[in-house]
N, C-alpha and C positions, 0 to 999 in steps of 0.2 A: 563340716562341709565348707563353711566360709574360709576356715584356715587352710584347707586343702587347695581351694581355688586361688587364694592369695599366694600360697607357696608356688603353685604352678605358674601363676602370672609373673612372679619374680624370676623364676627360671627361664620362662619364655622371653621376658624383657632382656635378660642378660644375654640370651642367645641372639636376639635381634640386634642389640647394640654392639655385640662383639663382632658382628659381620655387617657393618654399616653399608659398604659398597654393594654387597649382595642384596641386602634388604632394599636399598634404593633402586637398584636395577629391577628387582622383583616388583616394586610398586610403581614403576614408570607406566606400565600399561593401565593401571587404575588411575593414575594422575591424569594422563592424557584423555582417558575415556570419560572421566567425570568432567573435566574441563570442556571436552567436546559437547557433552550433553547440555551443560549449562549455556555455553555459547550458542549452540544451535537453537535451543528453546528460546533464548533471548532474541535471536534474529526472527524466529517465527512469531513470537508475541509482538515484536515491533512491526512486522509486516501486517499482522492482523489489525493492529491499532491504526496503521496507515490506511488500510482498506476501509475501516469504519469511518475515518475522517474523509476519505474520498466519497463514500456514500453520502455523508452529510453535505458535501459540496455540490454534488450533481443531483441529489434528491433521490429518495428510494422509489417513489411512485411517478417519476417524471419520464415523459417521452420527448425526445429532442429531435427537432427537424431542422436541418441545415440545407441551404441551397447549393446546387452544383452549377458552376459556371460553364457555359458553352457546351451544353448537352442537348442534342436534338434527336428525334426519332421520326420515322415516316415510313411510307410504303413505296415500293418500286413498281412503276407502271410502264409497260411497254407501249410505245406509240406505233400506230399502223404506218408502214412504209419507212420506218426509221430503224436502222440497225443499232442494236444495243438497247439501253433503257436509261431513264432518268429518275432521280429521286425527288419525290414530292415531300417537302419538309413542312412539318407542323410548327406553329408558332405558339410559344408559351409566354405569358406575361410575367412569369416568375412567381416567387413566393411573396404574397402581398396581403393586405388587410381583408380583401374579399375572401381569401382562404380562411382567415381567422373567424370571420363572421359565419361562414358555412360550417366550419367545424363546431362552433359554439351552438349553432342552431340545430344541427343534424345529429351529432354524436352525443349519446347519453353517458353518464358516469364520469363526467369531467368536473373537477373542482374549480379550476381556474386555468387561464391561458396567458402566457407572457410573451408577447412579440418583442423582438429586440432589433435595434439598428446599431451597427458597430462602425465607427468612422475613425480612421487614423487622423490625428490632428496634432497641433503644436500648442502647448500651454505656456503662457508667459505672464510674468508679474514682477514689478520692481526690478527690471533688468535681467531677471533670471528666466531662462527658457529651456524647455525640454519637450521631447515628443511624448505623446500619451494616447489613450483611447477615449473617445467620447461615445458613450453608450446611451442610446435613446430607449427608455423603458417606461413602463407604468409602475404603479406601486405594487402590483401583483408580483413583479419581478423580485422585489426585496423579500416578500413573504415566501415565495417558492424557494429562493436561494438561501433563506435563513439568515438574512442580514439583520443586524441590530444597529441602532443608532448610538453613537458615542455622545453626540450633542446635536441640537437642532431638531428639525422635523423632516418628514418625507414631503412629497409634493401634495399640495391641496387641490381640490377639484377645479378651482379657477385657473391655477397655473397649468394644469393638464389640458383643460378645454381651450384656453386661449393661446397656448404655446408661449408662455412667458419665458424670458431669459433667466432661468434659475437652474441651479445644479446642486447635487449632493456629491461630495468628494470622498475619495478613499483616504485612509490614514496616512499613507506615504505622501500623498499630494499635500495634505495639511503640514506634514513635517518639513517638506521642501519649500513651500510657498508661504506658509503662515507660521514659521517657527517662533516668531516673537510676538504674535498677536492672535487674538481669537478670530477664526475665519467667518463665523456666522454674521451675515449682513454685509460682508465685504464682497468685492468683485474680483474675478479672475478672468483673464482673456483666454478664450478657447477658440482657436482658429481665428476668424475675423470678428467674432462677437464677444462682448463682455457678459459674463454670466454671474448672477448673484448667488452666493453660497447660502443655502438654507439648511444644510445638514452635513454631518461628518459621520461616516460609518465606522463601526468598531473594526479593529485590525483583524484580518483573517490570516492565520498562520498556514501557509501552503508550502509543501516541500517541492523541490524542483522535479522530483519524479512524478508527483501528482500533476504538475503543470504539463509535463511532456507526455505522460501516459494517457491522460484523459482530455487533453486539449484545454485545460483550465488556465485562464489568464491570471495574472497577478492583480487581483481585484483591488489591492491597496493603491495601485497606481492609476485606477480608472476614474473618470469623471462621468456622472450620470445626470442626464437631463430628460425632461418629459419627451415622449415619442413625438408629440405634436411640435415641440420646439425643434427637434432634430429634423423633422420633415419640412417645416416652414422656413427655418432660418439657415439650415445647412444643406441637406441634399435629399431629394425625393426621386429615386431612380425610376419610379413608375412613369415619370414624365418624359423619359427617354423615348424618342419616336421609333416606330418600327423600321423606318428607313435607316436610322443609325445602327440598329441591331443587325439588319441585313448587311449593311456595309462592313460592320465589324466581323461578321461571319465570312464575308468574301475575302477580307484581308487577313484572316487568321493565320495564313501561311507566313505572312510577314510579321505579324504581331501575335506571338503565342499567348500573350497575357489575356487576350479577349476583352470582353466587357461585362461588367456585373449589372445585369438588368433586373435583379431581384430588389424589390422594395424593402424586404426584411432580410436580415442576416442570420436570424435564429428565431425559432419558435419553440417554446417549452410548454408542454401540456401536462398538468398535474392531474393524475387519475385518482378517483376515490378509492378503488379497491385494487390491490396489487394483482390479484388473480385475473383481472380484466385487461391488463396492460397489452398483452399480445393481441387480443381480439380488437381492442380499440385502435391499436397501431395498424392493423389490417384495414379497418374501416376508414381511418384517416388516409391511408395510402390510396385507397380506391377513390376517395373524394378528390384528393389532389391530382391524381392521374386524369380524372375526368375534366377537372377545371383547367388543367395545364395541357389540354389537347393531346393526351397520351404521351406527352414529353416528360420523361423522368428526369427532371432537373432539380431533384432534391434527394436527400437521404434521411431515413428515419432510423434512429437508434434508441435502444432501451438501455440506459446506463446500468440499471440494476443487473441485467443479464450479463453484461460485460464484466461487472465487478464480481459477480458470483463465479464466473469462469476464471477470472484472475485469482480469486481467493482459492478456488479449487486447485489451480496450478501451483500456487504457493504452498498449499497444504501438502500436495504430493511431494513438492520439493523438500518441505520440512520433514515428511515421513522418511524420505530417502536419507536426509542428513541425520535424522534421529537413528535410523537403522545403522548407518555407518558408525555413529557414536556408540550404539549398543554393541556392535561388533568389537569396537575398541575395548569396551569393558569385558566382553567375553574373552578376548585375547589376553587381557590383563589377568583374568581369573585363571586361564590355562597356564599363564606364566607363573602365577603363584603356586599352582599345583605341581608344575614341573620342578621348580626350585625347591619346594618343600620335599618332594620325593627324593631329589638329590641330597637334600639335607639329612634325610633319614639314613641314606646309605653312608654319609660321612660320619654320622653320630651313632652308629650301631653299638659300639662299645659303651658309649654314654648311656644309651637306652638299656643295655644289658645290666650295667652297673646299678642304675636306678631300680630296675625290676628286682635285682638280687638283694637290694637294701630294703625292700618292702613296698616299693611303689606299685600301685595297681595298674591294670591296663587302662582304667578310666583316667588315672593321673597322666599317663603318657598321651592319651587322646586329648585331654585338656591342654597339655603343654604345647603340642603342635597346632591344635586348633586356635589357641590364643595367639600363637606366633602369626598364623595366617590372618587372623582378624586384626591384629595390631598393624600388620603391613597394609592391609586394605583400608583400615581406619585412617592411618596417617596419610596414605596415598590419597584417600578421598578428601581429607582436609586440605592437603596441598592442592589437589585438583579443583576444589571449590574456589580457592584463592586465585588460582591460575585462570579458571573459567570466568570469574568476575572481571579480572583484569583484561582478559581477551575480549569480553563483551563490550566493555567501555572503550577499549582500543579500536575495535571494529567500528563503533559508532563515531569516533572522532576522526580516524584516518580514512575510512572508506565511505563515510557519510551514509551509513546504513542505520536506520532506526533500530535500536535494541531495547528491550524491556526485560529486566531480570526480576523474576518473582520468587517468592519463598518456596513455592511448590516445586520449582525446577531444582532448587538447591537440595531440598529434602529428598526428592525423588532420586537424584543422582547419587547423593551421599548414602541413602538407604540401599540402593542397588549395589554400590561399591562394597558395603559391609556384608550384604547378603552373598555377593560373589565370593568374598573372602571365606565366609562360613562354608558355603557349598563346596568350593574347590579345595578347602582345607581338610574336609572330612576324610577323603581317600588317603592322603599321606598320614594323617593321624591314626587311622585304623590300621594301616600297614605297619606303622611303628609299634602299635600296641600288640600286634600279633607276633612279634619277634620272640624267639625262644631265648630266655636269659643266658643259658649256658652257651648256646651257639653264638650269641652276640658277644660274649666275653672272649671267645676264641677267635672272633673275626679279625682278620688282618687287612 
């Protein structure tokens, strides 16, 4: 049995190598199909990994509240004896610490709350200067965001309570301003004030897509100071008078930028249970609407839901690409079948001669089936190499994250060989069913 298989393998190999161009053209469908499967699965795995990294950045159980500038609501009331109507505008104090206290006191199921103040500023030291972000936070911010210290410490209670001039810097700030010395205990000028560096954060690797899709800053270039320090030494927008707010609204046709009257620039609420996020978000919305005099000058988002939707979209996209790649393999299999059927017609005399010399129908089936498997096997091997090359080329040239795993290689290669077997059966059976005498007479 083994000798018969080896003999048929030798005959099939000779036929394949004797028609190299035909064999190459036959295997092109398999080559591109396997390469497409590997490349598409690599892109899909890279996208999934990127989504997981985004989830880590924004937090799985976080509710994010951001202020909206120049948003007002009211009711229209008609005055007696006056043609037309006028709008009675409600006044909101914006997102502030009173909102934080109310949410903490009223809403159950909250682990912690992190208010933030974000200020555009200029950082300078030893003659070097550049723009940056000053972020006023409490220590809860670092825990919610998953920040780790590379060196130093976070803020102590005294620094937070008294608003001392201290800061924690990002990794890129350290590299730019403290490249030749240790930053802990040194001072850096942020805006008009000198702040003492007490800690340096570990580097956060964030892709440009994550920054644009989710509104995530480059944390490595940020400088963090206690909230009390930001309010006392830099800016407290709650101290803006109502007259200034009204004047800004009257002049908004001339100045489209408006005025930011919100004390806080961001509020992150970490929820204990994921299932309660939607309910807690609704309760928080009602509290804020009441405290803001029915003025909706804020927006509440649940990043987990956005990320799930984004992941679902990418999964659909991957299924479509996978389907296209699968069709490529199917077309390649059909090509193998067609070429092998044509090969049967070209080699009718050869088949008749083998049958007349004692070869069995099973030998003929083995011969043509081995030819089909050899073409699909070699095409799959070349396709694997081409797919790996394509995946790495896409990652480098298009800046798209790709992750190649062994499973995708085994899957695509196995499918290629299976396609060769399935689509090689019909030509092999047809060749075996030929009559030896009629085959020898065939012209």
